N, C-alpha and C positions, 0 to 999 in steps of 0.2 A: 504493499500499500504506499502511495506517495502522499506526503503531507506538505500542504502549501499553507504558509502563515500570511498569505496576501492573495490578491486576486490579479496581480499585474503579470504580464509576460508569460502566460500559462502556455506550456508547449502544445503544439498542435494535437499530439496524441492523447492529450488530457482534456481537450475541448470536446464539445458535442456529446456530453454525457447526460444521463439521467440523474437528477440530484434530489436527495432528500434534505429537507430544511428542518432545523430544530435544535434545541440544546442537548437533548438526549442524556441528561444527568441520570446516571444509574443504568442506562441502557436496559430498561425493563421490557417485558413482553409487548407492551404496547408500542414502544419504540421500535422493537424488532419487526413488528407487523408493517409500520410505516416504511422502514428501509427495505424490508422484503418485497413490498409492493414496487418500490423503485427498482429493485434488482429484477423483478419479474419483467417489468416494462423494458429495462435495459437489455435483457436477453432477447425479447421480441424484436427490439430495434437493432440488435447486434452492435451494441455500444458498451461503454463502461458505466459503472455505478460509482456516483460520488455522494459524499455527505458534506453539508456545510453547517458549521457552528461557530460560536464565538468564544474567545477568552479575553479577559476574565468573564465569568458569569455576570450578566447585567445586574443582579442583585448585589453582588460584591462591588461592582463599579460604583453604584449609587449610594451604598452604604457599606463602606469597607469595615466599619466597627462592629457590624452585627455579629451575632452568634454563627459559628461555622455551620454550614448546612449542606455542603457537597456530598453526594453519595459516591461519586467517582472523581478522581483527579483526571487531569487531562491525559496523563500517561496511561492510567487504567483504561480510560474511555477509548484511547487510540488502540490499545491492544484488543480490546473487545471488538471493535469495528473491523480491525485487520482480520482477526480470527473469523469473523462473521462472513467476510467475502467482499468488503468494500475495496474498491481500487484506488480512489483518491479522497482525501480528507482535507477540506478547505477550512482552516480555522482562522477566522478574521479577528484582528485585534479590536476589542470593544473599547473605543475611545471616543472622545468628543465629536470627532468627525463622523464616525459611523452613527452615533447617537442622534446627530442633527440631520442625517441624510434622510430624505423623504423616501417613503415606500416606493414611489414610482422610480425615483433615481436608483434606488437599491436594485430593483429589478432590471432597469434598462442598462445601467452602467455596469454593475458587478455581475449579475447573472447572465445577461445576454451578450454585452459587449466584451467584458473581460473573460468570461468562462465559456461563452457560447453554449449554454445548456440548451438541449432539445425538449426536455420534459421536467416538470417540477412535481415533487410529491411531498405532502406535508400533512400533519394532523389538523383536525377540525378546529383547534383552538390556537393555532400558530398566529403570533403577532410579530410585526416587524416595522422598521421605519421610525421616523421621528415621533416621539411621544407614544409609541406602540400604535401608530395610527393605521398601519396596514394589517389586513387580515385576509382571509380566504376570499372575501369579496372583491378586494382590490386585486388579488392574484387573479381572480376570475376575469375581470374586464381587461386587464392587461394581457392575459393569455389570448383572449380573442382579438385584441388590437394588434398584438406583435406575433401572433401565430405560433406560440409555443405550447406544448402539451401540459395539462395540469390534471392532477389526481389528488383529491382530498380524502383522506382516510378518516372515517367517522370514529367516534369514541369506541374504545375496546373494553369490554365489560369482563369482570371477574365475579360472577354471580350477580349480586345487587350492587357491586362496587366497580368504579372505573379504574383501570390501571393508571396510576399516576405517580409521579415522583413525591408529591406532597403526601399521599396515603402511605408510601413506603417509608418516608421519613418518620412519620408518626408511629409506624410499627417499630422501627429501630429504637425510637425513644422509649418503647415499652419492652424492649429486649427480645422481641419476637423474630430473631434472626432466621430461624428455620422457615417460618412463614414468608419472610422476605425473599429467601432464596427461591421459593416457588414462584413468587410474583415477578422476580427478576428474570428467572430462567437461568440463573447462574448464582454461584455463591457470592455473597457480599464480601468484598475484600478491602483492606487498607494496605497501601503499598508505601514503603519509606525505607530509609537507611537505619540501621541499628545505631543508637546513640549511646554514649557513656552514661552509665548509671552509678548509683552509690554502692552497687555490689552487695546490698543487704540480702538479697535472695541467695547468693552463694554461700553466705555465712550460715544460713539456716537449712542448707542442703537442697535448695530449689534455685539454681541459677536462672536468671531471666534475661531475654533480649528486650530492650527498651526501644519503643518506636514512637516518634512524635505523631499526634493526630491533628496537627495544624491544618486547617482547611476542611478537615472531614467533619461531617455531622458526628456528634458524640452519642453513641447508643446508650441505653440505660446502663448506669454504673453497676459493674458486677463482674461475674466470672463466666467464661464461656469456653466450650470445646472448640478447638481451632485446628486447621491444618495450615502449615507454613511452608511456602516454597522459598528455598535459599538460593544464593547466587548461582550455583552450579546446576539448578534446575530441579534438585531432589526435593521431594516434599516429605515433611516430618509432621507427625501428630503432636498436639500439645494442649496446654490449658492457658488461658490468658486472662488477665484482669485489666478491666478498663476503669479508671477512676482516679481519685485523688490520694489513695493509700492513707485512710484515716488513722490506721494504727500508728503511723509514723508522722502523723500531723503535716502531711504535705497538701499543697494547694492546687498545683497544676494537674490538669487531666493527662494521663499517660497510658499508653498501651504496653503492658508487660507481659512477655510470653515465655513460658517455660516448656521447652521441647523435650519430649520423652526420649531417653536413650541417646542423647546428643551431646558431644563433648567439644566440638570445634569452637574456635573463637570466630565470631562474625561481627565484631564491632566495625562500624562504618560500611558494612556490606548491605546491598538492597535485599529486602525480603518482601514477600506478599503474604499477608495473613488473611485467610479465609475463615469467616465466622460460620460455624456449623450449627451449634446449639447452645442455649442458654442453661447455665447451671444454677446460679443463685445471685442475689443482689449483693453489693459491696457491704461489708460489715467492719466495724471497728472492734478489735479484739483487745482483751485485757493485757496480753503479753505475748511474747514470742512463742512460748509453748502452745498456746491456744491456736495461734496463727499456723504454726507448723502442722499441728494436728489437723486443722481444716484444709490446708493445702493438700495434704496426703489424701483426704477424702475426696477433694476436688479432682484430683488426678485419677482416682479410681472411677469417679463418676464420668469424667471426660472420656476415659477409654471406653467405657460401656456405651456412651452415647455415639462415640465415632465408630463402634463395631456394628451399630444398627444398619440393616440393609438400606434404609431410606436416607442415611447419612454418609454412605459411601461416596467418595469423590466422583465416581462416574454415574452416579444415580442421577445427577443433574448435569449432563454434559455441556460443554461449551456450546452456545448457540451458534448455528451455522445457517446461512442463507438456504442451502439445500434442503433444510427441514421445513421450510415454508413454501417451496415451489412444487 
């Protein structure tokens, strides 16, 4: 997958594509259906599949001090889109110029002139242009005027609920990570580099890898069964704590992961932590002995949860375009 962080001077072999528009935070099943529809049309037209999004997320641009809310980092989203089968990812910088650009200019200049799209696919609630003034109605009359194809994907339901990033964020705040995996169609992950900690875990027999959650939505503070992919691609099972570590009177939210049967040093190495199931909420213990006893129980519970058939890594395989065609 080729990644463009601009729309200027796009090579000819990347022009003339079918493009899916949206932010796609979390890349849930609703997003996958939108992009899969673009992929289906691209195959019918014998052309490439593109996705366009923006960075930073507009919510972060307008209110940088707000609580972290992202379900996926750009890196994670790009990995998911590439694995899905996207050929080109256009990630435009969301700045004052793009914010002030009218919906009509966005279509005429960026989509048609710069990228030369043949067909646009988006969800029913997509908004774009200055003041979010553009929607599917604007895309509709521009497609008729400029003669490019347009497909609007209606809301995708999950029982009585719509697939939405907002609903998934609320589920994470309640710790329902296994339910979230079903809605996403992939395990919810946090990616980052292992940072130096105070090594308290090592002194009590449970060494941990510490990962910052800056930018990510914080799930319910507590303990989770996880799988961790390390730099060499190998996947290890473990138990993770998300929270402020009240036993040690800490304030910042940190992701601490203890990997089972793992002895290598991975400080400053990239890791990907997949949240599989919830174990318990965060608790303040009276002392280290009580904490050690509880961690031992948590490890046993995590191993049991990870051994369940529905929690196996391949039970929810990475989503692919072919699955929707």
